[in-house]
LOMIBA-49372 format. One record per residue (C-alpha): residue number from 1; x, y negated, z. Coordinates in nm, 3 decimals, decimal comma. Each point is the difference from the previous one (the first is absolute). Layout:
N
+-----+---------+---------+---------+
: num :      c1 :      c2 :      c3 :
+-----+---------+---------+---------+
: NUM :       X :       Y :       Z :
...
+-----+---------+---------+---------+
//
This chain:
429
+-----+---------+---------+---------+
: num :      c1 :      c2 :      c3 :
+-----+---------+---------+---------+
:   1 :  -7,183 :   1,076 :   0,110 :
:   2 :   0,057 :  -0,245 :   0,255 :
:   3 :   0,221 :   0,200 :   0,192 :
:   4 :   0,229 :   0,071 :  -0,319 :
:   5 :   0,068 :  -0,370 :  -0,010 :
:   6 :   0,084 :  -0,054 :   0,354 :
:   7 :   0,242 :   0,261 :  -0,075 :
:   8 :   0,116 :  -0,130 :  -0,306 :
:   9 :   0,066 :  -0,330 :   0,212 :
:  10 :   0,158 :   0,134 :   0,283 :
:  11 :   0,284 :   0,206 :  -0,144 :
:  12 :   0,187 :  -0,326 :  -0,126 :
:  13 :  -0,057 :  -0,149 :   0,330 :
:  14 :   0,168 :   0,294 :   0,174 :
:  15 :   0,288 :   0,011 :  -0,259 :
:  16 :   0,076 :  -0,372 :   0,045 :
:  17 :  -0,004 :   0,065 :   0,367 :
:  18 :   0,221 :   0,283 :   0,026 :
:  19 :   0,271 :  -0,130 :  -0,279 :
:  20 :   0,013 :  -0,390 :   0,006 :
:  21 :   0,064 :  -0,163 :  -0,293 :
:  22 :   0,376 :  -0,082 :   0,072 :
:  23 :   0,067 :   0,398 :   0,008 :
:  24 :  -0,145 :   0,018 :  -0,365 :
:  25 :   0,246 :  -0,299 :  -0,112 :
:  26 :   0,301 :   0,060 :  -0,199 :
:  27 :   0,312 :  -0,020 :   0,163 :
:  28 :   0,269 :  -0,319 :  -0,058 :
:  29 :   0,241 :  -0,028 :  -0,260 :
:  30 :   0,293 :  -0,207 :  -0,091 :
:  31 :   0,138 :  -0,084 :  -0,391 :
:  32 :   0,242 :  -0,210 :  -0,136 :
:  33 :  -0,093 :  -0,255 :  -0,296 :
:  34 :   0,146 :   0,034 :  -0,227 :
:  35 :   0,024 :   0,392 :   0,025 :
:  36 :   0,247 :   0,049 :  -0,338 :
:  37 :   0,198 :  -0,326 :  -0,228 :
:  38 :   0,303 :  -0,036 :  -0,170 :
:  39 :   0,254 :  -0,230 :   0,105 :
:  40 :   0,342 :  -0,106 :  -0,100 :
:  41 :   0,329 :   0,004 :   0,166 :
:  42 :   0,075 :  -0,318 :   0,198 :
:  43 :  -0,387 :  -0,129 :  -0,004 :
:  44 :  -0,208 :   0,010 :   0,299 :
:  45 :  -0,379 :   0,131 :   0,028 :
:  46 :  -0,305 :   0,010 :   0,245 :
:  47 :  -0,158 :   0,267 :   0,194 :
:  48 :  -0,286 :  -0,010 :   0,185 :
:  49 :  -0,121 :   0,225 :   0,265 :
:  50 :  -0,361 :   0,044 :   0,044 :
:  51 :  -0,242 :   0,175 :   0,235 :
:  52 :  -0,344 :   0,167 :  -0,079 :
:  53 :  -0,153 :   0,056 :   0,283 :
:  54 :  -0,248 :   0,222 :  -0,102 :
:  55 :  -0,319 :  -0,167 :   0,154 :
:  56 :   0,141 :   0,030 :   0,354 :
:  57 :   0,102 :  -0,257 :   0,229 :
:  58 :   0,352 :  -0,014 :   0,061 :
:  59 :   0,192 :  -0,270 :   0,257 :
:  60 :   0,377 :   0,137 :  -0,098 :
:  61 :   0,219 :   0,102 :  -0,256 :
:  62 :   0,355 :   0,185 :  -0,028 :
:  63 :   0,135 :  -0,015 :  -0,347 :
:  64 :   0,351 :   0,128 :  -0,019 :
:  65 :   0,169 :   0,015 :  -0,359 :
:  66 :   0,330 :   0,180 :  -0,167 :
:  67 :   0,128 :  -0,089 :  -0,285 :
:  68 :   0,378 :   0,088 :  -0,164 :
:  69 :   0,259 :  -0,275 :   0,115 :
:  70 :   0,212 :   0,089 :  -0,325 :
:  71 :  -0,307 :  -0,107 :  -0,234 :
:  72 :  -0,159 :  -0,288 :   0,181 :
:  73 :   0,046 :  -0,195 :   0,276 :
:  74 :  -0,235 :  -0,226 :   0,211 :
:  75 :   0,080 :  -0,387 :  -0,135 :
:  76 :  -0,264 :  -0,164 :   0,183 :
:  77 :  -0,092 :   0,092 :   0,379 :
:  78 :  -0,272 :  -0,215 :   0,043 :
:  79 :  -0,300 :   0,133 :   0,125 :
:  80 :  -0,231 :  -0,251 :  -0,201 :
:  81 :  -0,385 :   0,011 :   0,000 :
:  82 :  -0,125 :   0,295 :   0,166 :
:  83 :  -0,337 :   0,103 :   0,181 :
:  84 :   0,210 :   0,077 :   0,289 :
:  85 :  -0,051 :  -0,282 :   0,315 :
:  86 :   0,212 :   0,169 :   0,249 :
:  87 :   0,318 :   0,136 :  -0,078 :
:  88 :   0,086 :   0,275 :   0,298 :
:  89 :   0,322 :   0,027 :  -0,128 :
:  90 :   0,206 :  -0,257 :  -0,258 :
:  91 :   0,003 :   0,109 :  -0,372 :
:  92 :   0,360 :   0,177 :  -0,052 :
:  93 :   0,172 :   0,137 :  -0,301 :
:  94 :   0,317 :   0,158 :  -0,058 :
:  95 :   0,214 :   0,009 :  -0,338 :
:  96 :   0,220 :   0,256 :   0,164 :
:  97 :  -0,204 :   0,253 :   0,091 :
:  98 :  -0,286 :  -0,117 :  -0,256 :
:  99 :  -0,279 :  -0,037 :   0,206 :
: 100 :  -0,297 :  -0,272 :   0,107 :
: 101 :  -0,200 :   0,011 :   0,265 :
: 102 :  -0,371 :  -0,210 :   0,074 :
: 103 :  -0,169 :   0,036 :   0,346 :
: 104 :  -0,271 :  -0,211 :   0,096 :
: 105 :  -0,387 :  -0,014 :   0,111 :
: 106 :  -0,291 :  -0,168 :  -0,028 :
: 107 :  -0,246 :  -0,154 :   0,285 :
: 108 :  -0,311 :   0,186 :   0,079 :
: 109 :  -0,227 :   0,046 :  -0,254 :
: 110 :   0,276 :   0,122 :  -0,207 :
: 111 :  -0,008 :  -0,017 :  -0,353 :
: 112 :  -0,179 :   0,195 :  -0,287 :
: 113 :   0,111 :  -0,056 :  -0,371 :
: 114 :   0,127 :   0,199 :  -0,303 :
: 115 :   0,276 :  -0,223 :  -0,078 :
: 116 :   0,164 :  -0,152 :   0,298 :
: 117 :   0,342 :  -0,121 :  -0,052 :
: 118 :   0,220 :   0,086 :   0,248 :
: 119 :   0,311 :  -0,205 :  -0,145 :
: 120 :   0,139 :  -0,054 :  -0,388 :
: 121 :   0,425 :   0,119 :   0,055 :
: 122 :   0,220 :  -0,189 :  -0,273 :
: 123 :   0,282 :   0,303 :  -0,149 :
: 124 :   0,281 :  -0,045 :  -0,193 :
: 125 :   0,056 :   0,228 :  -0,312 :
: 126 :   0,370 :   0,124 :   0,087 :
: 127 :   0,108 :   0,291 :  -0,240 :
: 128 :  -0,202 :   0,159 :  -0,257 :
: 129 :  -0,220 :   0,380 :   0,022 :
: 130 :  -0,293 :   0,040 :   0,138 :
: 131 :  -0,114 :  -0,050 :   0,366 :
: 132 :  -0,269 :   0,024 :   0,211 :
: 133 :  -0,133 :  -0,139 :   0,374 :
: 134 :  -0,210 :   0,197 :   0,192 :
: 135 :  -0,147 :  -0,017 :   0,316 :
: 136 :   0,150 :   0,189 :   0,338 :
: 137 :  -0,230 :   0,256 :   0,171 :
: 138 :   0,027 :  -0,250 :   0,333 :
: 139 :  -0,206 :  -0,222 :  -0,209 :
: 140 :  -0,344 :  -0,059 :   0,211 :
: 141 :  -0,321 :  -0,113 :  -0,020 :
: 142 :  -0,209 :  -0,073 :   0,312 :
: 143 :  -0,421 :  -0,011 :   0,073 :
: 144 :  -0,153 :  -0,277 :   0,164 :
: 145 :  -0,134 :   0,263 :   0,215 :
: 146 :   0,214 :  -0,042 :   0,358 :
: 147 :   0,190 :   0,301 :  -0,057 :
: 148 :   0,223 :  -0,067 :  -0,243 :
: 149 :  -0,107 :   0,236 :  -0,249 :
: 150 :   0,223 :   0,083 :  -0,281 :
: 151 :  -0,168 :  -0,020 :  -0,331 :
: 152 :   0,234 :  -0,027 :  -0,224 :
: 153 :  -0,051 :   0,297 :  -0,254 :
: 154 :   0,150 :  -0,121 :  -0,321 :
: 155 :   0,373 :  -0,121 :  -0,098 :
: 156 :   0,053 :  -0,096 :  -0,351 :
: 157 :   0,347 :  -0,122 :  -0,177 :
: 158 :   0,140 :  -0,217 :  -0,243 :
: 159 :   0,176 :   0,118 :  -0,302 :
: 160 :   0,240 :  -0,262 :  -0,205 :
: 161 :   0,262 :   0,006 :  -0,245 :
: 162 :   0,285 :  -0,227 :  -0,033 :
: 163 :   0,189 :  -0,071 :  -0,291 :
: 164 :   0,234 :  -0,171 :  -0,186 :
: 165 :  -0,065 :  -0,342 :  -0,130 :
: 166 :   0,007 :  -0,030 :  -0,370 :
: 167 :   0,290 :  -0,173 :  -0,150 :
: 168 :  -0,015 :  -0,398 :  -0,068 :
: 169 :   0,325 :   0,014 :  -0,188 :
: 170 :   0,190 :   0,263 :  -0,208 :
: 171 :  -0,110 :   0,350 :   0,043 :
: 172 :   0,253 :   0,225 :   0,212 :
: 173 :   0,029 :   0,354 :  -0,020 :
: 174 :   0,266 :   0,234 :   0,181 :
: 175 :   0,177 :   0,323 :  -0,157 :
: 176 :   0,118 :   0,119 :   0,393 :
: 177 :  -0,304 :  -0,106 :   0,177 :
: 178 :  -0,282 :  -0,013 :  -0,265 :
: 179 :  -0,274 :   0,057 :   0,291 :
: 180 :  -0,068 :  -0,342 :   0,215 :
: 181 :  -0,210 :   0,221 :   0,245 :
: 182 :   0,290 :   0,288 :   0,053 :
: 183 :   0,280 :   0,018 :   0,216 :
: 184 :   0,351 :   0,062 :  -0,138 :
: 185 :   0,304 :   0,165 :   0,120 :
: 186 :   0,194 :  -0,165 :  -0,262 :
: 187 :   0,182 :  -0,320 :   0,129 :
: 188 :   0,129 :  -0,138 :  -0,307 :
: 189 :  -0,320 :  -0,156 :  -0,183 :
: 190 :  -0,014 :  -0,133 :  -0,346 :
: 191 :  -0,242 :  -0,224 :  -0,150 :
: 192 :  -0,098 :  -0,126 :  -0,377 :
: 193 :  -0,221 :  -0,232 :  -0,113 :
: 194 :  -0,142 :  -0,116 :  -0,362 :
: 195 :   0,088 :  -0,292 :  -0,169 :
: 196 :  -0,223 :  -0,191 :  -0,178 :
: 197 :   0,051 :  -0,218 :  -0,342 :
: 198 :   0,160 :  -0,389 :   0,092 :
: 199 :   0,098 :   0,107 :   0,309 :
: 200 :   0,345 :  -0,105 :   0,074 :
: 201 :   0,093 :   0,074 :   0,377 :
: 202 :  -0,024 :   0,215 :   0,307 :
: 203 :  -0,032 :  -0,058 :   0,342 :
: 204 :  -0,017 :   0,313 :   0,260 :
: 205 :   0,053 :   0,070 :   0,360 :
: 206 :  -0,018 :   0,309 :   0,238 :
: 207 :  -0,105 :  -0,031 :   0,315 :
: 208 :  -0,302 :   0,143 :   0,304 :
: 209 :  -0,218 :  -0,365 :  -0,058 :
: 210 :  -0,297 :   0,190 :  -0,160 :
: 211 :  -0,051 :  -0,381 :  -0,083 :
: 212 :   0,359 :  -0,104 :  -0,105 :
: 213 :   0,069 :  -0,175 :  -0,292 :
: 214 :   0,320 :  -0,048 :  -0,241 :
: 215 :   0,132 :  -0,343 :   0,018 :
: 216 :   0,025 :  -0,185 :  -0,376 :
: 217 :   0,367 :   0,054 :  -0,066 :
: 218 :   0,027 :   0,226 :  -0,308 :
: 219 :   0,159 :   0,359 :   0,034 :
: 220 :  -0,013 :   0,015 :  -0,352 :
: 221 :  -0,160 :   0,188 :  -0,280 :
: 222 :   0,033 :   0,378 :   0,103 :
: 223 :  -0,266 :   0,192 :   0,059 :
: 224 :   0,119 :   0,259 :   0,281 :
: 225 :   0,174 :  -0,025 :   0,340 :
: 226 :   0,107 :   0,308 :   0,230 :
: 227 :   0,075 :  -0,014 :   0,377 :
: 228 :   0,201 :   0,224 :   0,195 :
: 229 :   0,042 :   0,092 :   0,402 :
: 230 :  -0,373 :  -0,165 :   0,047 :
: 231 :  -0,084 :   0,089 :   0,350 :
: 232 :  -0,288 :   0,206 :   0,113 :
: 233 :  -0,374 :  -0,246 :   0,025 :
: 234 :  -0,216 :  -0,137 :  -0,235 :
: 235 :   0,137 :  -0,214 :  -0,282 :
: 236 :  -0,122 :  -0,275 :  -0,256 :
: 237 :   0,165 :  -0,077 :  -0,360 :
: 238 :  -0,146 :  -0,349 :  -0,103 :
: 239 :   0,093 :  -0,123 :  -0,367 :
: 240 :  -0,133 :  -0,277 :  -0,204 :
: 241 :   0,043 :  -0,109 :  -0,353 :
: 242 :   0,113 :  -0,367 :  -0,123 :
: 243 :  -0,168 :  -0,101 :  -0,318 :
: 244 :  -0,003 :  -0,318 :  -0,174 :
: 245 :   0,193 :  -0,138 :   0,333 :
: 246 :  -0,287 :   0,068 :   0,211 :
: 247 :   0,009 :   0,305 :   0,245 :
: 248 :  -0,291 :   0,216 :  -0,023 :
: 249 :  -0,122 :   0,223 :   0,323 :
: 250 :   0,139 :   0,282 :   0,227 :
: 251 :  -0,012 :   0,311 :  -0,091 :
: 252 :   0,032 :   0,267 :   0,325 :
: 253 :   0,103 :   0,353 :  -0,004 :
: 254 :  -0,002 :   0,180 :   0,339 :
: 255 :   0,255 :   0,303 :   0,069 :
: 256 :  -0,043 :   0,212 :   0,286 :
: 257 :   0,365 :   0,150 :   0,131 :
: 258 :   0,026 :   0,310 :   0,235 :
: 259 :   0,347 :   0,149 :  -0,033 :
: 260 :   0,013 :   0,110 :   0,406 :
: 261 :  -0,119 :   0,351 :   0,083 :
: 262 :  -0,238 :   0,040 :   0,314 :
: 263 :   0,069 :  -0,002 :   0,304 :
: 264 :   0,213 :   0,344 :   0,171 :
: 265 :  -0,196 :   0,221 :   0,174 :
: 266 :   0,003 :   0,342 :   0,117 :
: 267 :  -0,297 :   0,229 :  -0,084 :
: 268 :  -0,103 :   0,237 :   0,293 :
: 269 :  -0,112 :   0,343 :   0,078 :
: 270 :  -0,285 :   0,167 :   0,154 :
: 271 :   0,030 :   0,188 :   0,228 :
: 272 :   0,367 :  -0,030 :   0,009 :
: 273 :   0,298 :   0,019 :  -0,249 :
: 274 :   0,064 :   0,346 :   0,162 :
: 275 :  -0,314 :   0,218 :   0,050 :
: 276 :  -0,138 :   0,325 :  -0,101 :
: 277 :  -0,319 :  -0,178 :  -0,186 :
: 278 :   0,051 :   0,092 :  -0,387 :
: 279 :  -0,141 :  -0,296 :  -0,104 :
: 280 :   0,079 :  -0,281 :   0,175 :
: 281 :  -0,124 :  -0,400 :  -0,060 :
: 282 :   0,242 :  -0,231 :  -0,145 :
: 283 :  -0,153 :  -0,411 :   0,108 :
: 284 :   0,200 :  -0,260 :  -0,132 :
: 285 :  -0,081 :  -0,372 :  -0,040 :
: 286 :   0,186 :  -0,322 :  -0,078 :
: 287 :  -0,044 :  -0,348 :  -0,180 :
: 288 :   0,134 :  -0,249 :  -0,251 :
: 289 :   0,020 :  -0,352 :   0,059 :
: 290 :  -0,053 :  -0,120 :  -0,347 :
: 291 :  -0,203 :   0,227 :  -0,280 :
: 292 :  -0,099 :   0,285 :   0,264 :
: 293 :  -0,023 :   0,368 :   0,009 :
: 294 :  -0,111 :   0,161 :  -0,292 :
: 295 :   0,020 :   0,315 :   0,072 :
: 296 :   0,185 :   0,307 :   0,145 :
: 297 :   0,213 :   0,320 :  -0,132 :
: 298 :   0,056 :   0,315 :   0,189 :
: 299 :   0,205 :   0,288 :  -0,084 :
: 300 :   0,170 :   0,259 :   0,246 :
: 301 :   0,305 :   0,238 :  -0,071 :
: 302 :   0,091 :   0,339 :   0,157 :
: 303 :   0,321 :  -0,071 :   0,156 :
: 304 :   0,054 :   0,366 :   0,151 :
: 305 :   0,049 :   0,203 :  -0,328 :
: 306 :   0,342 :   0,008 :  -0,177 :
: 307 :   0,131 :  -0,303 :  -0,186 :
: 308 :  -0,067 :   0,223 :  -0,336 :
: 309 :  -0,399 :   0,078 :   0,127 :
: 310 :  -0,096 :  -0,371 :   0,112 :
: 311 :  -0,289 :  -0,104 :  -0,126 :
: 312 :  -0,023 :  -0,373 :  -0,100 :
: 313 :  -0,405 :  -0,105 :  -0,031 :
: 314 :  -0,120 :  -0,243 :  -0,219 :
: 315 :  -0,113 :  -0,370 :   0,221 :
: 316 :  -0,380 :   0,011 :   0,006 :
: 317 :  -0,224 :  -0,294 :   0,091 :
: 318 :  -0,113 :   0,057 :   0,351 :
: 319 :  -0,184 :  -0,213 :   0,306 :
: 320 :   0,045 :   0,030 :   0,363 :
: 321 :  -0,056 :   0,235 :   0,164 :
: 322 :   0,098 :   0,242 :  -0,229 :
: 323 :  -0,012 :   0,423 :   0,092 :
: 324 :   0,256 :   0,185 :  -0,145 :
: 325 :  -0,072 :   0,329 :  -0,205 :
: 326 :   0,068 :   0,274 :   0,263 :
: 327 :   0,385 :   0,061 :   0,020 :
: 328 :   0,209 :   0,313 :   0,077 :
: 329 :   0,185 :   0,005 :   0,331 :
: 330 :   0,330 :  -0,222 :  -0,126 :
: 331 :   0,159 :  -0,350 :   0,004 :
: 332 :  -0,143 :  -0,257 :  -0,234 :
: 333 :   0,067 :  -0,405 :  -0,080 :
: 334 :  -0,308 :  -0,164 :  -0,070 :
: 335 :   0,074 :  -0,321 :  -0,239 :
: 336 :  -0,261 :  -0,304 :  -0,037 :
: 337 :   0,041 :  -0,287 :  -0,181 :
: 338 :  -0,232 :  -0,348 :   0,057 :
: 339 :  -0,031 :  -0,158 :  -0,355 :
: 340 :  -0,144 :  -0,406 :   0,032 :
: 341 :  -0,175 :  -0,160 :  -0,305 :
: 342 :   0,342 :  -0,089 :  -0,163 :
: 343 :   0,119 :   0,340 :  -0,075 :
: 344 :   0,246 :  -0,002 :   0,332 :
: 345 :   0,060 :   0,261 :   0,219 :
: 346 :   0,082 :   0,127 :   0,367 :
: 347 :   0,113 :   0,343 :   0,057 :
: 348 :   0,038 :   0,212 :   0,275 :
: 349 :  -0,004 :   0,291 :   0,114 :
: 350 :  -0,095 :   0,258 :   0,324 :
: 351 :   0,104 :   0,345 :   0,101 :
: 352 :  -0,199 :   0,302 :   0,073 :
: 353 :   0,092 :   0,317 :   0,115 :
: 354 :  -0,322 :   0,285 :   0,031 :
: 355 :   0,096 :   0,286 :   0,253 :
: 356 :  -0,147 :   0,340 :  -0,014 :
: 357 :  -0,051 :   0,081 :   0,348 :
: 358 :  -0,184 :  -0,177 :   0,274 :
: 359 :   0,254 :  -0,112 :   0,248 :
: 360 :   0,299 :  -0,201 :  -0,105 :
: 361 :   0,230 :  -0,313 :   0,055 :
: 362 :  -0,122 :  -0,295 :  -0,129 :
: 363 :   0,148 :  -0,350 :   0,010 :
: 364 :  -0,304 :  -0,129 :   0,239 :
: 365 :   0,080 :   0,300 :   0,224 :
: 366 :  -0,100 :   0,390 :   0,007 :
: 367 :  -0,331 :   0,110 :  -0,192 :
: 368 :  -0,208 :   0,199 :   0,154 :
: 369 :  -0,302 :   0,148 :  -0,184 :
: 370 :  -0,031 :  -0,325 :  -0,201 :
: 371 :   0,088 :  -0,203 :   0,343 :
: 372 :   0,293 :  -0,227 :   0,038 :
: 373 :   0,145 :  -0,001 :   0,313 :
: 374 :   0,254 :  -0,279 :   0,018 :
: 375 :   0,385 :   0,021 :   0,072 :
: 376 :  -0,089 :  -0,250 :   0,286 :
: 377 :  -0,258 :   0,237 :   0,165 :
: 378 :   0,217 :   0,275 :  -0,067 :
: 379 :   0,308 :  -0,148 :   0,194 :
: 380 :  -0,183 :  -0,122 :   0,279 :
: 381 :  -0,151 :   0,376 :   0,021 :
: 382 :   0,357 :   0,158 :   0,006 :
: 383 :   0,130 :  -0,254 :   0,216 :
: 384 :  -0,296 :   0,051 :   0,252 :
: 385 :   0,042 :   0,381 :  -0,057 :
: 386 :   0,425 :   0,002 :   0,081 :
: 387 :  -0,099 :  -0,228 :   0,278 :
: 388 :  -0,252 :   0,230 :   0,169 :
: 389 :   0,266 :   0,300 :  -0,095 :
: 390 :   0,258 :  -0,179 :   0,173 :
: 391 :  -0,205 :  -0,026 :   0,357 :
: 392 :  -0,144 :   0,295 :  -0,033 :
: 393 :   0,351 :   0,158 :  -0,023 :
: 394 :   0,116 :  -0,205 :   0,265 :
: 395 :  -0,277 :   0,126 :   0,231 :
: 396 :   0,094 :   0,349 :  -0,039 :
: 397 :   0,359 :  -0,035 :   0,047 :
: 398 :  -0,084 :  -0,180 :   0,312 :
: 399 :  -0,199 :   0,250 :   0,095 :
: 400 :   0,223 :   0,270 :  -0,066 :
: 401 :   0,268 :  -0,182 :   0,193 :
: 402 :  -0,209 :  -0,098 :   0,313 :
: 403 :  -0,095 :   0,384 :   0,010 :
: 404 :   0,388 :   0,090 :  -0,015 :
: 405 :   0,050 :  -0,230 :   0,275 :
: 406 :  -0,273 :   0,144 :   0,209 :
: 407 :   0,142 :   0,343 :  -0,073 :
: 408 :   0,376 :  -0,113 :   0,075 :
: 409 :  -0,159 :  -0,132 :   0,341 :
: 410 :  -0,171 :   0,293 :   0,092 :
: 411 :   0,273 :   0,254 :  -0,095 :
: 412 :   0,235 :  -0,226 :   0,261 :
: 413 :  -0,276 :   0,013 :   0,269 :
: 414 :  -0,037 :   0,343 :  -0,040 :
: 415 :   0,383 :   0,032 :   0,022 :
: 416 :   0,011 :  -0,212 :   0,335 :
: 417 :  -0,250 :   0,233 :   0,152 :
: 418 :   0,191 :   0,337 :  -0,048 :
: 419 :   0,326 :  -0,219 :   0,130 :
: 420 :  -0,188 :  -0,077 :   0,299 :
: 421 :  -0,120 :   0,334 :   0,067 :
: 422 :   0,357 :   0,158 :  -0,030 :
: 423 :   0,084 :  -0,226 :   0,305 :
: 424 :  -0,267 :   0,154 :   0,272 :
: 425 :   0,032 :   0,324 :   0,126 :
: 426 :  -0,250 :   0,257 :  -0,080 :
: 427 :  -0,319 :   0,082 :   0,235 :
: 428 :   0,041 :   0,230 :   0,303 :
: 429 :  -0,322 :   0,230 :   0,035 :
+-----+---------+---------+---------+
//
């Protein structure tokens, strides 16, 4: 009985000896608070970065965050309150690239917490829509073990909704741009608004200031207005009503205009534009400055056939890289369209030639069974070959010429010897 009791007491001691407490503690995590919320365009809101050390003692934290600068931007660069006492690198941010970085430490013995505040960041809501703030994979949480062990195992994100503030004045709507959250390529917006009883005048303005306010000069009692040839970008229509000689609050209506197609691009054919591969890959990529790329569409045309037999297919939505279906030997044109969120598109095309044989001429060089030898290498090879042949010919010609000269000299000597013999009388016995 006593032996069993000793064994029961001894087993836990062995467990803790071979598995230290730190080894079984949970990993650290970085999280945002609040992790969600709804905010109005033009307003600011605070997001705090917290650490949970998972029961461990840590002495350094690296929190790298990413955000969409088209939706939100950092309004306050001040680090504010933080448990970090030594900044390894100055906290920094970029409203162009959409990133924030905090790198700091705590002297030994470090900190053990479930809600350690790294910093609070003030953002400003820029455009309506849903956006997120995420931690980059480069984020770290280092254990106070003298080895800098990274124990960060969990990264959360925040998802936020940016909306247009409710109207303070007349209710505004647009027949040309009915959704304030969407981009439109139409640059001729029309606005209409409701008219309450006893309203005598309206004042309105149209600009790129989300806080814009019309002046107190009446534009009349009309309830609609149109604008033409508006430049691309974010525009706000502001209107207020006058009732009883008092001007009321201002309503704001956002229109997002993008009439410019995406940037030009060229589809890349892999392995090459001239190939024996019957299912080549087509890669494509481009950008759009305002509304962003929404999707791509692709089709291919067989131009080997006679005009009356050419098959022009439908455009299909595709993502890069796109593998074409098995093509018969011949010439094809691949057409790719890049659409932005406003419906503008940029169209471009690339030519493909499919060969039957294994050896053929391509733009890049000669294709030998799938291996392309460039024209430069071929030129160098032919030049060297011509040089070797020339040297060999010179050597052969020189050899034959030297042999001919030697033979000629030998013949001349023989003739000379014969001539000398004629000048001497024959010997008598």
